[in-house]
N, C-alpha and C positions, 0 to 999 in steps of 0.2 A: 558376177554374182553366181551363187549356186544353191542347190537344195542340200542341206546338211542335216546331220543327226544331232539331236539334243537329248540330254538326260535330266530328269528331276527325280531323285530317289531311284526307285525301280522303274519308273516310267520312261519309256524310250519312244521318241517321236521325231518327226522331221519338220523342218521349216525352210522357207525360202528367204535367203538373206536380203533379197530386193523388196520384200513386202514387210513393212514395219508394223502393220496392225496385227493384233493377236490372231494366230492361225496355227494349225497343226495337221500333219498327216500322221495318224496314229499307227502304231505297230500292234503286234499281239502281246507286247510285253508291258508289265507294270501294273496289272490289275489283280483282282482277288478271285476271279472265277476259277472253278476247278473242272477236272475231267476234260471232256471234249471241248469245253468253252475256254480253257486256260489260255491267257489269263485276263487280258484286257478286252473281254467281250462287251461290245456296245449294242448288240442286237437285243431288242426288248421283247421279241415275240418268238424266241427260238427254243424256249424251254429251260433257260438258265434261271438260277435263283434270282428273283427280283431284287433282293437286298444286295447281292453281289453286283448286279448290273448298276444299281444306284450308286454303289461305292465306286465302281469304275468310272461312271460319269463324274462323280465328285472329284476324282483325281485329275481327269483331263480338263474339266471346267475350271479347276483351281488355277492351272497354269495359263488358262485363257482369260481369266478374270471375268467369268460369267457363271451361269447356273443352267442346269438342264431345263428349268422352267423358262429360260430366255432363248431356248433353241427352237428352230423351225426345221421340221423334217418333211419329207415327201414320200408318197407311195411310188416308188421308182418302177417304170414300165418299159424301159429301153426305147423311149420315144424322143420327141423333140420339143416337149412342152417345157417352157421356162417361165416360172411364176415370179411376179413382183410381190414381195411379202413385207409385213410390218409386225408390230406388236400384237395385232389381233390374231396372228397366225402362231403365236407361242404354243409350245408343247403343253398339253393339259394332263393327260394320263394315257396309258396304253390302250384304254378302251375307246378313246376318241380317234376315229379314222383319220389318217393323213390324206391330204389332197394329192391327186395324181400329178406327177411331173418328175423330170430328171435334172432340172436346173432351177436354182433359186437366186434371186437378186434382191438386195435391199440397199437403202442409203441411210437407214437408221442405225446409229452406232451401238445401241443396246441390243440389237437383234443379232443372234449368232446363227449362221447357216450351217447345216450339216447334210452331207451325203454319205451313203454307205457304198463301199466297193469291196470286192474280193479280188478278182483279176481284172475287172474293168478299171477305167482311168478316172481318178479324181482330179478335177481341174479347178484351180482357184484364180479368180480375177480381182484385181484391186485398181481402182482409178485414183491415181495420185492427186488429181485436181478436185474431183467432187466428193471423193470418199466412198463412192458406191462400190459394193463388193458382190461377187457371185461365186457360188459353189455348184459344180456340175458333175454329174455322173455320166460317163460316156463309155458304153460298150460299143461293139462294132456297129450295131444298128443306129445308135444315137450319133456315132461318128459320121456315118454316111448320110445321116439327116442333117449334118453340120450343126449340131446343137451348140457347139462353142461359138460359131459365127452368129447364131441366133441370139445368144446371150449378149454378145458384143453389140449387136444392133439394138437390142432392148435397152442396154445401158445408155446408148446414144439417144434413143427416142424418148425414154422415160426421164432421164436425169441429165441429159446434155453432155454425156461423156464423149471425149475424143479418143479414138482408138490409140493414137500416139501416146496418150497419158495412161493407158491401161497396161499393167504388168501382169503377166500370167505365170502360174506355176503348174506344171504337169507332174503329178505325183506318181508314186510307185504303182505299177500294174504289170500284167503279163507282158513280156517283151518279145521282140522278134525271135529271139533265141528259142522260145518255147511255144509261141502261138501258132500252131499248125492248124490250117483250115482247109475246107474244100473250096471248089471254084466259085461257089455262090458269094462267099465273103470277098474273095479276091476281085471278082467281077464288080461287086458293089463299090469297093474301094477305087477301082479303076474308073468307074463312072463319074466319081466326084473329083478324083485327082488323076486325070488321064495321062499326065506326063511325069508322074512321080515314080519313085522306086520303092514304094511302101510295101510291095508284095514281091516275093521271089519264089520261083518255081522249084520244087524238089523233084528228084528222079522218080519218086513214087506217085507223081501227079498231084500231090498236095502242095499247099502254099504256106510260106511263113510270112506273117503279116506284122507290120510295125505300127501299132495303134498310136504310140507316142508321136512318131514322126508325122503320121496322118493328121493328128490334131494340131501339132506345131505348124504344119503347112497351112491348115485351115485358119488358124489364128493369125498367121502372117498375112494371108489373103484378106483377112478382115481389117488389116491395117495395124496390127500390134507390132511394136518394135522390140519389146523386151519380153522374152519367153524363156523361162528356165525349165529344164526337163530332168527329172530324176533318172538316174541310171539303175535304180533298183528294180529287180524283177520279182514279182510276187509268186511266180511259179518256181523259180530257182531257190528262193529263200523263204522257208516256212515261217519265219518270225515276222 
């Protein structure tokens, strides 16, 4: 199985063929926002026209069979907090603050989980046995905190999931080709994955880091057998 591109009218998004429940990694294409927000801007507090943002959500939620009012969001802080959520956590309006966290889990079929990423990694988990799902935002700090492994453990403890039943999709993010860092990031990666090759040294003393491979390895260590990884780089491709 693989992560593939789908189109619905002007809307362009990605899905994982191994996950049959409604889901999507959005792109920048297919919305109505203008100017610096063009076109499928889903950020609700960035200064974009609220009517345009609402229409953008209407377009993506239509293909998912949900509504923005059935979505759960978080105030992402690049940490390791993973929240169990239900209908009481539904989006109300932009004036209602989001609870802090970088991962969401639910077992309720009417609850839609959402995370925002730019160059960080979006990770989706689906338990084929219990139906539990998770959406994770993983930058390098959340990665070295093993937020993906924490989410798997919570799916086990809260809903009886078995890691062997969980399918993972690691979506588009900045890739090793573009993610140049200083030694602090490389050292942190080495501390959690000491025998991996997720970091390579450049002649200028910088490091190229593979966040996708780091999270794939951490999910495999958590017991997952089925992990798909997008080959798209959000730094190489502006769309």
